[in-house]
C-alpha positions, 0 to 999 in steps of 0.5 A: 291253831296247832302248831307243828313240832320242830322235831316233826318237821321233815320238808320245807318248801322254798318258794320265790315270788314277784308281785306287781306293786306293793303287798305285805306279809299277811296279804301273801299268807292270806293269798296262800290259805285263800286260793288254794281253798277247795283246790286239793280236797278237804284232806288236803285244806292248808288250813286244816292241816295247819290246825293238825300240825302237818303244815307248820309256820308260813314264812314270808321275807318281802321287799318292795322296790321298783314298783314291785314286791319281791320276797321269798315264802317258806313252808314247813312240812310234816307230811310224806314226801308226795303230799309235800310235793303236791302243796308245793305245786299248788302254790304255783297256781296262785296268780294274784295277792290282793289287787297286783299279779303275783308270780309264784315259783318254788325252787326246791323242797329241802329234806331237813332230814339230812342233818341227823343223818350227818348226826347218825354217821358220826356218832356210828363211827364213834360207836364202831370204834368201840365194837371192832371191824365185826359188822358186814357192810351193806351200804356206803355208810357202812363202808365209811364206818368200817373205814373209820374204824380201821384208821383208828387201830393206828399206834405210835412207835419210838421216842419220836412218836412215829404213826404205825399199824400193827408192825410186830410181824416179821414183814415191816413196810416203811412210808414217808407220811401219817397220810401214807399210813392211814391210807394202807390201813384202810385197805387192809395193810397193817404192817406199815410205819412212817417216817414222818418226813423224808429224814430216816428217823433214829428209830426206824434204823434199828427197827429195820435191823429186826425185822428179816424183810423191809419194804420201802414204798415211796411216792412215784415222783422226784422226791419217792426217788431222793427218799430210796437214796438217803434211806437205803444209805441208812437202814437195812432195806431188802425190797423198794416199791413206787406209787405208779408215776405222778401219784403219791401212796396216800392217793392209792386205791387198794388194787394199786396198792397191792399191785406196787407190793407185788412189783417190789424189787431188791434195793440193790437193784436201785442206784438211789438217783433215778426212779423206776417206772413198771419195775419187774416182779421179784419172786422172793421164794426163788431167789432169797438167798441172793436178797442183799442186807444193806451193808453191801456195797452198790456196785456201780454199772459199768457204761461207756463215756457219753458226751457231756452235750448229749448228756446234759442236753434240755431234754423235752418231755413228752405228754400223756396226749402224745403217749396216746397218739402213739399208742397203737404203734406201742402195743404192736411191739408187745412180744417182738422185742423190737423198738420203734423210733419217732420224730417231734412230730410222732411221726415213725423213722425206724422199726428195728429190733432192740439190739440194733439200738447201739451203735445206730446213726440217724439222720435227726434226733429221735424224740421218742423211742418205744421199745418192747422189754426192760430198759437195761443201762446198756439200752439206755446209753444207746438212746443217749448216744442217738440224742433220745429224749423220751424213752418207753419200756415195759420195765427199767433198770437203773441208770444215771440219765436225764432221759424221760423214762415213761412206763408202757 
């Protein structure tokens, strides 16, 4: 009898069985051959298929318990998908093994070539690293290979061995961690270097002085805001940008990365104590003469005093679900230069021009204030004075506040 070569195996049929009585392995194998004989014609006779090596050795695992025999049957196949599924279906027609009523059910047909595909993919990645990124992506497999090749171009810089891409150009992007560098390289942004944490390395301090344009790109959370404060005080940073609120640089898509870089703003517009949501785009060609150096002092915005009980009160932050509930009202604000005020039940209290927020008096404390346009320090101060908890705006200019700022 011919044996099937392990190299030739394409599929394995996995079936389970239950017999009313005690049956042995030979009984089950005999039933498989005997009760399918003549069922599928001469070309699909299981004895002949096994002799020719198209069906492999049938494996049976059986246990007897409580008057019943239960177990599993495995049938290896070197035939194509259609023929294999026909054999699998034929197994379910077996109704008796010896004197016992038996029920057989095919659970799955396993494609054993999956492990070969995994090997091909991993080997192709290593070969692609040697050839460079010169292939034409036509499937998910080739796309993954190209991503792997891009990440393989990662280098290290300085005595701290900081992960980086190609930083030989005039523009430098500083990020927090190695994973951020990996993500930017995968999405085609090469002029990037990592701080390897939140502490600014001396190597980057010196490198920033050598570059005409330095961008700090941080996560969209409080940690990112703290990094802004630390880095801008100790290195020459020309522009700052942040990931969308609640996201990290390492998880951004290519589109989100480019959007964030387009929305970079001059470092002088940051106080270093508050994150910005939805910053305005800065045109470096029209305003190049205004670009500050890191030695320039950041003059604080002059503001009126806000009572401490309002400034230090506990803020109730709105949820994404609450924002969605008033989405239509917010969208109606676009282009009106107006403001809408909501209470904690998300009922509209007032709709007024933005300028009337200053000096406004309300009988109840507003939960949300939504405005069309940029929230300046003066607008934020006005919202503090009326006891606002959440301020929704298109853009924000930094101010020292504990109000929850939400991008429109």
